[in-house]
N, C-alpha and C positions, 0 to 999 in steps of 0.2 A: 595531564597524564603523568608528568614527572612527579608531581606532588602526591598523587593518589593512584598509582598504577593498578590497584586492585578494586577500583570503583566499578561496579557493574554499569552504572549509568554512563560514566565517562568512556568506558570501553565500547559500549553500544553506540554512543553518540559519534565517536570517531568512525566506526563502521558505517553508520547511517550517513554521515557527511560524505564519505567516499561514494556511497550509493548515489546521493544527490548530485555529486560532481561527475557522475557517469564513469567512475573509476571502479568498475565492478570486480576486477581481480583483487585490488587492494581491499575493497569492502568485504569480499569473500574471506580473505585471509584474516582480517581483523575480527569479523563476526564469528568465524570458526574458533578463533582464539577465545573470544568472549564466551561462546557457548561451552568451551572446555572449562572455563573458570566458573561460569554461572549457567548450568544447563537448563534451568527453568525460567530464566529471565525473559518474560513475555515480549518485551520490545525487541530484544535481540532475535528471537525466533521469528517475529513478524518481518523484520527487515531482512533477515537471512532468506526467508522465502522469496521476497521481492528480488533479491540479488540472484538467487538460483534461477528465477524466471528470466531475468535479463541475460543470464549465461546459457539459457535454453536447457537447463537441467530440470525439465518439467516433471519427470516422475519423482525425483527427489523432493522437489518443492511440494508436490501433492502429498507425498508421504508425511512431510512435516506438518502439513495442514490437518491431516487425518489424526494426528496425535491428540488433538483437543477440539473435535468437531462440535461440541456442545457450546463452545464460546461463540457469541454472535459475530465478533470480529473475524474469528477464524473461519466461520461459515462464509462470510463475504470474501475473505481472502481465498478460500478454496474455490469459490465460484470464479473469482478473478483468475486463479491459476488454471482452471479448466479452459476458460476463454482464451487466455494467452497461449495455452498449449495447443489450441486449434480444435477444441471440443465444445462448441457453443451449446449443444444439446445438454451435456452434463452441467455446463455452467448455468444455464437457465433453470434446470431442475434443482441444482443446489441453491441457487438464489431464491427460488420459490420456497423451498424448504426452510431456509434461513429466515426469510421474511415472515413466514407463518409462525415460526417459533419466537422471533424477535421483531415485532411489527414496527418498532420505532428505531430504525438503524441510524448509524452515524452517516450523514449525507455525503461527506467527502469520500468515505469508504465505498458507499453505494455508487457514487459517481465514477469512481475508478473502475468498478465492474462494468458500468454502462459504456465507458470509453472502450474497454477491452472487447465489448460486444458490438462496437461501432454504432451504438445508440447515442450519438453525440448530442442531439437536442435534449434528450432526457438527462444526460450527464450535466449539461449546462444549466438546466432547470434545477437540478438537485444542488449544484454549487451555488446558485442564486439563493435557494432556500437556506443553505448552510450559512451563507453570508448574513442573511437576514436574522437568523437565529444566533449568530455570533459563535458558531461551533468552533472549538479550539483548533481542530486539525486544519482549518482553512489556511493557516500560516504556512503550511507545507506545500500547498499545491503549486506554488510558483517554481519550486525546485524539483518536485516529484516527477521522475521520468514517465510515470504512468499517464500523465496528462500531456505528454508531448504531441500526440495526435490532434489535440484541439487547441494548441497554443496559437495558431494563426487565425482561429475563428474570432470574428469581431466581438461576440458576446464574452468570450474568455478574456480578450484584451480589455474590454470595458470593465470587467470584474477586477482585473489586475490594477487598472487605474483607480477604481473605487477603494481598493485595498492599499493604495500607494506602493504598488509593486512595479511601477513602470520601469 
């Protein structure tokens, strides 16, 4: 950051790392700053939504998701936001819509939605598929707070061992 303080990716990564460290206030401040500098930087928007959800700013998170609903990731994130905010009916409706429009989703993203809907077996099955397909986002699940509810599950622990994340 000292060498390149105006780097969109470095600013986002710092905010993302605060999120993964469960430092949601620091993540919020960093990502808000990053959005001021780079308002359309997709990765910052995605992570900012997750931070808003952790801070229980549900309506603001949902509004951010609705800015780009035609994006398959944002459709899954909107479904996740509805579920986390306590509206499983809207979450499932959004998930169904997204899967109809984008039938081959990113499995870790879809697993995040399943965890939020308390469909833990389905989430673990999706993570196993993602591992088998070597989907790139798998490296994040060890730190992502969205997966905290299944960390103690034996299947999740086995997956972490296979990925050398013990």
